[in-house]
C-alpha positions in Angstrom: -199.6 -39.3 19.5 -198.0 -35.8 18.9 -197.8 -33.6 22.0 -198.0 -29.8 22.4 -194.7 -28.1 23.1 -194.4 -26.2 26.4 -193.2 -22.8 25.8 -191.9 -22.7 29.3 -189.7 -26.0 29.4 -186.8 -26.4 27.1 -184.8 -29.7 27.0 -181.0 -29.5 26.8 -179.8 -27.8 23.6 -183.2 -26.6 22.6 -182.1 -23.1 23.1 -178.8 -23.5 21.5 -177.4 -20.3 19.7 -174.1 -18.8 18.7 -171.9 -21.6 20.3 -173.9 -21.6 23.4 -175.7 -24.8 24.6 -178.6 -22.6 25.8 -179.4 -18.9 25.8 -182.4 -17.5 27.7 -183.0 -13.7 26.8 -185.5 -11.3 25.9 -185.8 -12.8 22.3 -188.1 -15.4 23.9 -191.8 -14.4 23.7 -193.1 -13.3 27.0 -189.7 -13.0 28.4 -188.0 -9.6 29.6 -186.1 -9.5 33.0 -183.7 -12.4 33.3 -181.2 -14.6 31.1 -178.9 -17.4 31.2 -176.3 -18.8 29.1 -174.8 -22.3 29.4 -171.6 -23.6 27.8 -169.1 -26.3 27.6 -165.8 -24.4 27.2 -163.3 -26.4 25.5 -160.5 -24.7 23.6 -162.8 -21.9 22.5 -163.5 -19.0 24.9 -166.6 -17.0 24.9 -167.0 -13.2 25.2 -169.8 -11.1 26.3 -169.4 -7.4 25.4 -170.1 -4.4 27.6 -173.8 -3.5 27.4 -176.8 -2.8 29.7 -176.7 -6.3 31.3 -175.2 -7.3 34.7 -174.0 -10.7 34.9 -172.7 -13.4 37.3 -170.2 -16.1 36.1 -171.0 -19.6 37.7 -168.5 -22.4 37.3 -170.5 -25.6 37.1 -167.7 -28.1 36.7 -164.2 -27.1 36.4 -162.6 -23.6 36.8 -162.4 -20.6 34.5 -160.1 -17.6 33.9 -162.0 -14.4 33.2 -160.4 -11.6 31.4 -162.1 -8.4 32.0 -162.3 -4.9 30.2 -161.2 -1.7 31.7 -164.5 -0.9 33.1 -165.1 -4.2 34.8 -161.5 -4.5 35.9 -161.4 -0.8 37.5 -163.6 -1.9 40.5 -160.7 -4.5 41.3 -157.9 -2.3 41.6 -157.3 -2.6 37.9 -156.6 -6.5 37.9 -157.8 -7.6 34.4 -157.6 -11.3 35.1 -159.7 -13.3 37.6 -159.3 -17.0 38.2 -162.3 -18.8 39.5 -161.2 -22.3 41.0 -164.6 -23.7 40.6 -165.4 -27.3 41.6 -165.6 -30.8 40.3 -169.2 -30.9 39.9 -172.3 -28.8 41.2 -172.8 -31.3 43.9 -169.3 -30.6 45.5 -170.5 -27.6 47.5 -170.3 -23.9 46.7 -168.1 -22.4 44.0 -166.6 -18.9 43.8 -168.4 -16.6 41.4 -167.8 -13.5 39.5 -170.4 -10.5 39.4 -169.9 -8.1 36.7 -172.1 -4.9 36.6 -173.7 -3.5 33.6 -171.4 -1.7 31.3 -168.5 -4.1 31.9 -167.5 -6.9 29.3 -165.4 -10.1 29.7 -164.1 -13.1 28.1 -164.4 -16.5 29.8 -161.8 -19.3 29.2 -162.0 -22.9 30.3 -161.9 -25.9 30.1 -165.1 -25.9 32.1 -168.8 -26.2 32.0 -170.3 -22.6 32.9 -173.5 -20.8 33.5 -173.9 -17.0 33.1 -176.8 -15.5 34.9 -178.0 -12.3 33.4 -180.4 -9.3 33.9 -181.0 -5.8 32.1 -179.7 -3.1 34.5 -180.2 0.5 34.3 -177.7 1.1 37.0 -174.2 -0.1 37.2 -173.0 -2.0 40.4 -169.2 -2.6 41.1 -167.4 -5.9 39.8 -167.1 -8.4 42.7 -165.2 -11.7 43.1 -167.3 -13.8 45.8 -165.0 -16.5 47.1 -166.4 -20.0 47.8 -165.7 -19.4 51.5 -167.9 -16.3 51.4 -170.8 -18.2 50.0 -173.5 -18.5 52.8 -174.6 -22.3 52.8 -178.2 -22.6 54.2 -179.6 -26.0 55.0 -183.3 -25.2 54.6 -186.4 -27.2 55.5 -186.6 -30.5 57.4 -187.0 -34.3 56.8 -187.6 -35.1 53.1 -188.0 -31.3 52.5 -184.5 -30.7 53.3 -182.3 -28.9 50.7 -179.1 -27.1 50.6 -179.0 -23.6 49.1 -175.8 -21.5 48.2 -176.8 -17.8 48.4 -174.0 -16.3 46.7 -176.1 -13.8 44.5 -179.1 -12.9 47.1 -179.9 -9.5 48.7 -177.6 -9.0 51.6 -174.7 -11.2 50.0 -174.2 -9.3 46.7 -174.9 -5.6 45.7 -176.6 -6.2 42.2 -178.9 -3.9 40.5 -181.8 -6.5 39.7 -180.2 -10.1 39.7 -181.2 -12.5 42.5 -179.2 -15.7 42.0 -178.8 -19.0 44.1 -178.4 -22.6 43.5 -180.1 -25.6 45.3 -179.1 -29.1 46.0 -181.9 -31.7 46.6 -180.5 -35.1 47.7 -182.0 -38.4 46.4 -185.5 -38.7 47.7 -186.1 -35.2 48.9 -188.3 -32.4 47.6 -187.4 -28.6 47.2 -189.5 -25.6 45.9 -191.8 -26.9 48.5 -194.4 -25.8 49.5 -195.4 -24.5 46.1 -195.2 -20.6 45.9 -195.3 -17.7 43.7 -193.9 -14.2 43.2 -196.0 -12.6 40.4 -197.7 -9.9 41.8 -196.6 -6.7 43.8 -197.9 -6.6 47.5 -195.6 -4.2 49.5 -193.7 -6.1 51.9 -195.4 -9.5 51.1 -194.7 -10.5 47.6 -192.5 -9.2 44.6 -192.6 -9.8 41.0 -189.9 -12.0 39.7 -189.4 -14.0 36.4 -187.4 -17.1 37.4 -185.1 -19.5 35.7 -184.5 -23.0 36.8 -181.3 -24.6 35.2 -181.2 -28.4 36.2 -178.4 -31.1 36.6 -178.8 -34.4 38.0 -176.2 -37.3 38.9 -176.5 -40.5 40.9 -176.9 -40.0 44.6 -174.0 -39.5 46.8 -173.6 -42.5 49.0 -174.5 -45.2 46.6 -172.0 -48.2 46.5 -169.0 -47.7 44.3 -169.6 -49.5 40.9 -173.3 -50.0 41.4 -174.4 -47.3 38.9 -173.9 -48.3 35.3 -172.8 -46.0 32.6 -176.2 -46.0 31.0 -177.9 -44.5 34.0 -180.4 -41.9 33.3 -180.3 -39.4 36.0 -183.6 -37.3 36.4 -185.8 -35.4 38.9 -189.2 -33.8 38.4 -190.6 -30.3 38.3 -194.1 -28.7 38.6 -195.4 -25.2 37.8 -199.1 -24.5 37.8 -201.5 -21.6 37.3 -202.2 -18.8 39.4 -204.4 -15.5 39.0 -201.6 -13.9 37.2 -201.7 -16.6 34.2 -202.2 -20.1 32.9 -199.2 -22.4 33.0 -198.7 -26.0 33.2 -195.3 -27.7 33.6 -195.0 -31.2 34.8 -191.8 -32.5 33.5 -188.9 -35.0 34.1 -185.8 -33.0 34.1 -182.1 -33.8 33.4 -178.9 -32.2 33.2 -179.2 -29.2 30.7 -182.8 -28.7 30.8 -184.3 -25.4 31.7 -187.6 -24.3 33.1 -189.0 -20.9 32.9 -191.4 -19.3 35.6 -193.0 -16.2 34.1 -195.8 -16.5 36.8 -197.8 -19.1 38.6 -197.3 -21.4 41.6 -193.8 -23.5 41.2 -192.8 -26.6 43.1 -192.1 -29.2 43.9 -188.6 -30.1 42.4 -188.4 -33.6 43.2 -185.3 -35.8 43.4 -185.7 -39.5 42.6 -184.5 -41.7 45.4 -181.5 -42.9 43.4 -180.4 -39.3 42.0 -179.6 -36.0 43.5 -181.0 -33.0 41.7 -179.4 -29.5 41.4 -180.9 -26.3 40.0 -179.6 -22.7 39.6 -182.1 -20.1 40.1 -182.0 -16.8 38.2 -184.4 -14.3 39.2 -185.2 -10.4 38.5 -188.2 -8.3 37.9 -189.9 -5.0 37.3 -190.3 -3.9 41.0 -188.2 -1.1 42.2 -187.1 -3.1 45.3 -184.6 -6.0 44.5 -186.3 -8.6 47.0 -187.4 -12.2 47.1 -190.9 -12.0 48.7 -193.1 -15.0 48.1 -196.7 -16.4 48.7 -197.2 -19.9 49.4 -200.0 -21.9 47.8 -202.4 -21.4 50.6 -203.4 -25.3 50.4 -199.9 -26.1 51.0 -198.5 -23.5 53.3 -199.4 -25.7 56.5 -196.4 -28.2 55.8 -193.9 -25.7 57.0 -195.4 -26.1 60.4 -194.1 -29.6 60.6 -190.4 -28.6 60.1 -189.9 -27.7 63.7 -190.7 -31.1 64.8 -188.4 -32.9 62.1 -184.5 -32.8 62.0 -182.9 -31.6 58.8 -181.6 -34.5 56.6 -178.3 -35.5 58.1 -176.8 -36.0 54.5 -176.5 -32.3 54.2 -174.6 -30.1 53.7 -172.7 -31.6 50.6 -169.3 -30.4 50.4 -166.4 -31.7 48.2 -166.8 -35.4 47.5 -164.2 -37.7 48.8 -161.7 -39.0 46.4 -161.1 -42.7 45.7 -158.0 -42.5 47.9 -160.0 -41.0 50.8 -162.3 -43.8 50.8 -159.7 -46.4 51.3 
């Protein structure tokens, strides 16, 4: 039986364009304020020209070299080359990232898997290399609602025009983006309007016995979005590495990690409100669960840092 495509959920490669594995931008109907590009960089570099878009380069696995044009380099004292050390995988702690304000262009070279978060920007902010050591690592929630958040692109950490970017690790068996919440109407001091992109990766859970996971293992998680007064939306999907969910409006969450698999997502947010702020409203039917957190401890598996090598395990 045929199923109706969900315009807000895109499996890996469904948004392939111009050498990128996935591209989200304002060419998608109903999308205006955020973007993302995903690529596996082999021997072929990718170049993004100077224009009215601000960007954050996020190594997912491996490190990259970023060659900046003169405008982007000027904020770094004229240095035209920035090396991002990256990490082995998204489950190995925070990475260093590079923010390039609107009007600056650059080329990225691998080999690595890389994400580039984007947002249209009418004002330019200075280029900044955020080292991994500078990234605030937050262990949020408690019990089975515990997750790890890397706040490298949030207000108070990064001076951007519109972009709000972070990444979340949900260990096997836990839930995140929970309670379900929304940010689709402007209520001063309480809620902001933000489009949101979820880019997912999944992998066998850390701590499983060595050798137990077969090559054919299908790592996955789950993700839910549902309607609010701002619009109708219904996403209830299994998510795997490379999948992208778009949230133009509506309540979103939970993101669920299967017990045997860890789940990661990169969040990219921006919107039309004059203030760059992440202000949310919980689903009032689910908000009560936050009251349970103070009487539970955080999941002791977090925070995840660099995974031990085989030599470290001996």
